[in-house]
Structures are given as C-alpha cells and as structure tokens.
C-alpha positions, 0 to 999 in steps of 0.5 A, spaced: 561 566 076 557 560 080 559 553 077 554 548 079 556 540 078 552 534 076 552 529 081 552 521 080 551 520 087 544 524 087 543 521 080 542 528 077 545 531 071 545 538 069 545 541 062 547 547 059 543 547 053 536 543 055 534 540 049 534 533 047 533 529 040 528 523 040 531 516 041 538 516 043 542 522 045 549 523 047 552 528 052 560 529 052 563 530 059 570 532 061 574 527 065 572 520 067 567 521 072 561 519 069 564 513 066 560 507 068 554 511 070 547 507 068 540 507 069 535 513 071 537 520 072 534 527 074 536 532 068 535 539 069 538 545 066 544 549 069 542 556 072 544 561 068 545 568 071 541 567 077 535 565 073 530 560 076 529 554 071 524 549 073 524 544 067 526 537 069 526 531 065 528 523 067 533 520 063 536 513 062 543 512 061 544 506 057 552 506 056 558 510 057 565 510 053 572 514 055 575 517 049 580 522 048 576 528 045 580 528 039 578 521 037 571 522 038 568 518 032 563 522 027 557 517 029 558 519 036 558 526 035 552 526 030 548 523 036 549 529 041 543 532 044 544 539 042 544 540 035 549 546 035 554 541 038 553 535 032 560 537 029 567 537 031 568 544 031 561 545 034 562 540 040 569 543 041 566 550 042 561 547 047 566 544 051 570 550 052 564 554 054 562 549 059 569 547 062 573 554 060 578 556 054 583 551 056 579 545 055 584 541 050 583 536 045 588 531 048 583 531 054 579 524 056 572 525 056 566 521 057 561 519 052 554 518 056 549 515 051 542 516 054 534 516 052 529 521 055 524 518 059 519 523 061 519 531 061 516 535 066 
C-alpha cells in the first residue's frame, strides 16, 4: 500500500476525505509533527488506489493544539472537517483507517484549526 505524507516544509497537507465545512475546520493528526504550523498551505486529496485527483484548495492554519486522543474535547471534535468524524467513535475509526488499526486512544495527536481560503 502506497502511503503519501503531508509536508510542512513544502507547505502541503493531504486529506483522505477532501470535504470541508464553512468557517473553522479541524483536522486531527497523529503525533506532534503539525504542532506550531500556521499560515497558508496547499491542500489536496490523497491518491486512492492509483486514481489521479486534481482537486486542490488553499487553507489557512490559524492554530494547533496537542492532546491525548482520549481527551479531545467534544467541541473540538464537532469542528472536524469530515462529518463522519464528528463523533468520538467516528473520529477514532477514521484515525485507525488513516494510521492503522493499532492507533491507540492513548496517543498524542495534534489538532489543526484551519479555514478554507480557496478551492480549485
């Protein structure tokens, strides 16, 4: 299985589900790599099964925060960009799909707050 990686250095962030809400969005990322990221980033969907997807967006990251996954506040989960992940169990399922079934509720995650500036 081919795994793409987002790159802070290249100011690019990948989304498995390329759907966004109006206003403030949240994406939860495993680990602390994204903590401290801010400003404009190119967003694009991950490649699924070799399909080419040319959709893009420009997002602006305003803030990040580190939590243990199990301690994520409900008000943060409510802001998740993907409606299927706006419950604790839905987000946990999504994290395990993205990072593997061994993803633990005890892991540190970075919550990334952002707005979509432009879609292409």
